N, C-alpha and C positions, 0 to 999 in steps of 0.2 A: 504495501500500499504505499501509495505516492502523497505526501500535501503538497496540494494545487492552490495556489492562492487565483481567486477571481476575483478584479474589480469592474464591477458593473453594477448599474444600476436600476437596471429592469427586473425588477423583483421574479417576474415571470419566466422569463429568459434562467434568471440565475436559478429556481427553484430546477427548471430544467434540466440545468447542468448539472445537479446536484444529482439528480435523478441517474441520468445519464454515466454518470462517474462515481457513480455510490460503491465503486472498490476503493475511490481513492479519499482522502479525507479535503474536502475542499473547503476551504477557509474566505467566507463571501464578505470582499466590503463593498462598502458606495462611495465610497470618498478617497482624492489621493491622499493625504494624510494619514486616515488608517493604512491604504496599499504600502503606504512606506512604513509605517510603524513595522506590520509584517514581516516588509521583506528585511526588518533588521533581525530577524530570528532566522540562523543560520539554515535550520530545518526545513525548509521551503523547498520541494524540490524544482518547480516550476512556477511559470504566470500567465494567466489571461489577462487581458488587457484591454477593454473597452477604450476608445481613442474619446468618446465624446460623449460627457459627462452632463445629463441635463441641469442640476444645480448648481455644476461650476463651468470655467471658462470654455468655450467652445475648446473641444479636441485639448483636454486638460491629461487625457492619459499619456499624452508626448511626456508629460512632469514623471510622469513614473516611469517611460520607457529611458529617458534622460539619466533618473537617478539608477535606473539599473545598470545601465551602461557606465557611470562612472563608479560603480560603489559594488554592484554584483555582477561584473562583466560576465562568467562563466552562467549566470541563470537561465536556463530554457526559458525562450517567453513566446506567445503568440499572441496577434492582435484579434478582437472579436470586432466587428462592427456592423452596424446594421445597414450600410451602404455600402455598396460597389464602389471600391477606389478606383481614380484613373491609373491610368499602367505606370507616369511618372511619379506617383505620390505612390505608388505600393510598390515601387521600384526604392523610391528613398526609404520608407518605413523598411524594408526587410534588408537594404547593404547600410544605413548610416544608422539604424540602431540596433542589428543584428537579430531581428525578428523571427523566427523560425519558419510562422506561416501567418497567412491572413485567412479567418473566417470570417464568414459573410450570415449571417444570422438569419437569414431570411423574413419573409411575413409572417406575422403573428400566427395567424390563423392556420399556417403550414405544419402539417405533421411530424411533429418531432421539434420544431421550431430552428431547426436550424441546428441544433445539436448533435447529431449523428455527423457531422464531422468533424467533432472535438474529440471522438474515439480516437479516429484513425492519429488526430495532430497530435492531442497527449500522448499517444503511446509514440511517437515518433518524437515529441520529446524527451521522453521520460527514455527511450533508448538511447537517443544524444548524450544525455546527461549519463546515465547509466557510463557509457565509453568514457566520456571526458574525467567523470570523477577518478574512473579506475586509473585513464592514465597522467591525472593530476597525483593520486597516490605512490605511482611508478616511479611519476619523475622524483617525487621527493624522496622516497629510497635510494635513488640513484644520487643525486645530491648530498645525501647522509653518509652514504658509502666513498664518495669522491673524496667530501671531508676527510672521514679516516683514514681513508688509504691516501691520503696526501701526508696526514699528520705521520703515518707509517713510516711514509717514505722520508720523510723529514728526520724520523730518527735514524732509518739505515743509514743515511748519507751522514749523518752527525759522525753514526760510528765509524764508517769509511774514512771519514778526513781525519779522525782520531788514532785510528788503526794505522795510516799513512804517517802520520806526525810521529807516530810510536817508531815505524822502521827509520823513519831518515833520522830520528836523534839519537836511535842507540848504536848505528853506523854497523849494527852487525844483524845477520838475517835472523829472526827469533821467530816465535812462535805469536799466531795472530791472536791478541786476547778479547778481540769484535768479535771474533769468526761465530761462537754460538750464538751470540746476541741479535747478531743480523739475519744470521738462517733462521732463528726463530721469531723475527720479526718479519723475515719475509714468509713464513709459514701464516702467522697471521694473518698479513695481506691475501694470502690464497684463500684462510678462512674466511676473512668477509667475502668474498667473491661470492664463495658460495652461499654465505648467509644474504646477500644481495639480491641472488637468482631464486633462493627461496623464498623469498620475502614477495618477489615479484608473482610469482606464480600463485601466493596465498592471494593477492590483491585482485588477482583474475575470477577467486572463486568464491569468496566472503560475500556474504551483503554490505548492501553497501555503507549501513551502522554499522559495521564491522573494518571497515577501511581505514578510520583515523588509531584504532585499537593498533592495526597490523604496522603501523607507519610508526610507534611509538613502540611496538615491542623492538623489531629491526633496530629502531634509536637506541634500547637498552642494551640491543646482543652487541650493538658497536661501540657502545662504551665500554663494554665490560672486554671484549678485544684489544682496544686501547690500554686499559686499564690494568689487564694481564700481560702487555708488552714490556 
């Protein structure tokens, strides 16, 4: 079940949307400020935005789209509107505001009141969100791994430099006192790569709600690798 934000001041249409999307939690609001308040909750998975709210400025839905673009650019969103938009306007909305789809409500008397298109729209939005959120989690794992690997390489290079200084200072061929430590660090780096691959694989199969935990788990594993080295 996903959390869908619906900004819509037509209560009849809003009820129809809630009925059609009954497998999801539809958070219905009728005002721009209420929509922006809801968007501050990270659990909102996608947004359906009515462009023209009767009790507010014309095309006030743009204000919400602009807010999403600035503050939650990765949030999947679609526009629902009661009028067919001209080609140039529709293209501007899709490209400028990162909107995934434009759904025409249709006549009030039409069966389904235009909500049937929303089933496919929301499914597509959430599928894209699923891929995007998993990719973001994998990228975060990569970032954590790279930081840890960089630290391990720094330590290995430091030991290498120390080894060279000791050899040049003694003037005689002697056993390298840093060899075992450098080998251990190299093995730690290899272990880290294995942990990274396992974490990314888990990010592909766990639920979306568990992604943050998987990233935190890998971060803790990486910290342990560094602490043990």
